[in-house]
Each structure stands twice: as C-alpha cells, then as structure tokens.
C-alpha positions in Angstrom: 51.9 32.3 50.4 49.2 31.9 47.4 51.4 28.3 47.1 50.9 27.2 50.6 47.2 27.9 50.2 46.4 26.0 47.2 48.5 22.8 47.9 46.3 21.9 51.1 42.6 22.1 48.8 44.6 19.3 45.9 45.2 17.2 48.3 44.6 14.0 45.7 45.0 15.8 42.6 47.8 16.5 40.3 50.0 19.9 41.9 50.5 22.7 39.9 53.9 23.3 40.7 56.3 22.5 37.7 60.2 22.1 37.5 61.5 23.8 33.9 62.0 21.2 31.1 63.8 20.8 28.0 64.0 18.8 25.1 67.8 18.1 25.3 68.9 14.7 25.5 71.7 15.4 27.8 69.7 17.3 30.2 66.7 14.6 31.1 69.1 11.9 31.5 70.4 14.3 34.4 66.6 15.5 36.0 66.0 11.4 35.8 69.5 11.0 37.7 68.3 13.0 40.1 65.1 12.1 40.7 65.9 8.3 41.1 69.1 9.3 43.6 66.7 12.2 45.2 67.6 11.0 48.5 71.1 10.5 48.0 73.8 13.8 49.0 73.9 15.1 45.2 76.7 17.8 44.7 77.3 19.5 41.7 80.8 17.7 41.5 79.9 14.3 41.8 76.8 15.3 39.4 79.0 16.6 36.9 82.2 13.6 37.5 79.1 11.4 36.9 78.6 12.9 33.8 81.4 13.7 33.0 82.2 16.9 32.3 83.7 20.1 34.2 81.5 22.1 37.1 81.4 24.5 34.1 79.8 23.3 31.8 77.5 20.9 33.9 76.0 24.6 35.6 76.0 26.0 31.8 74.7 23.0 31.1 71.3 24.0 33.5 71.6 27.9 32.9 71.4 26.9 28.9 68.5 24.0 29.5 66.2 25.1 31.9 66.7 29.0 33.3 68.3 27.5 36.4 71.2 26.5 38.3 71.5 22.6 39.9 71.1 24.1 43.4 67.7 25.8 42.6 66.9 22.8 40.3 67.8 20.3 43.0 66.3 22.1 46.4 63.0 22.6 44.1 63.2 18.7 43.6 63.1 18.1 46.6 60.5 20.2 48.2 58.1 19.0 45.1 58.5 15.5 46.0 58.1 16.1 49.8 55.4 17.9 49.5 53.2 15.0 47.6 54.9 12.8 50.0 53.4 14.8 52.5 49.8 15.6 51.1 49.7 11.3 49.6 51.2 9.5 52.6 50.8 9.1 56.3 54.4 8.5 56.4 56.2 10.1 59.4 57.7 14.1 58.5 60.8 12.4 60.0 60.9 9.6 56.7 60.2 12.1 54.3 62.9 14.1 55.2 65.4 11.4 54.6 63.6 9.8 51.8 64.4 13.7 50.1 68.4 13.6 51.1 68.0 15.9 53.9 70.2 14.4 56.8 68.2 16.1 59.8 64.3 16.8 59.8 65.4 20.4 61.6 67.3 20.9 58.6 64.3 20.0 55.9 61.8 21.8 58.4 63.6 25.1 58.1 64.0 24.0 53.4 59.9 23.1 53.6 59.3 26.5 55.6 61.3 28.8 53.6 60.1 27.1 50.2 56.0 27.1 51.6 56.0 29.4 54.4 54.5 26.6 56.4 56.2 23.7 58.7 55.3 20.1 57.1 53.6 19.2 60.0 51.1 22.1 60.0 51.3 21.7 56.1 49.8 18.4 56.7 47.6 20.0 59.1 46.3 22.4 56.2 
C-alpha cells in the first residue's frame, strides 16, 4: 500500500523499487538476459537450457545469489518495467502488458493489482 501511495508522487523520478543484485557474474548474465527478453515467455526450464544448467542448479543460483526465486524475480522485474512505462510514457496499457510479457490485458491487470493493490489504469491517473 505504501508503494501504491508513493509511486504516483514520483512520476518522472527514479523509482525506489529495486531488485536484488549480486556480484556473481553468472547471475548478472542471467539477469541481463531476462531484462532484454522481458516480453518473451521465459520459463525456468527454458532459462536453464539457455545457460546450460539444470533447473535445480538455476533455482539454487537464484536463491544463493539473490535470495529470491526465479519466478519472484521475473514477476518483479516485469512489474517494475510496467510501472516505469505507465508513469513515464503514454503507451496504452495493452501495449505495456504485451511488452512486459503478458498475453492478455486481464492477466496483466490482475498481476499488477496483486503487486501494487491498484489497477494499471487507476495507477496512471494517480
């Protein structure tokens, strides 16, 4: 709720939401890949194959380096990018939903609501 109240006031300022970071080079490569491919349907299985790791090793790497699961990280990354686009652009909500990897506006709106306790359209209005 505090996040919801804080974000509209910040509008064009840097957002005070951060993802965990690490000095681990393997993890940095993985997180850069996730950022570049945000709109793609990435799964733990696909990510593990891309980086020639087992799913178990990939899961352990996320927990060891970032103290968060792959799914938590990826969902948070998508929401942060969506929040930035909602606040800093005039792009339609549907376009933003697809850019951050959601197949439908409804699925995006529900995930956004879970994350911010606000609907994307209401969030933009501030």
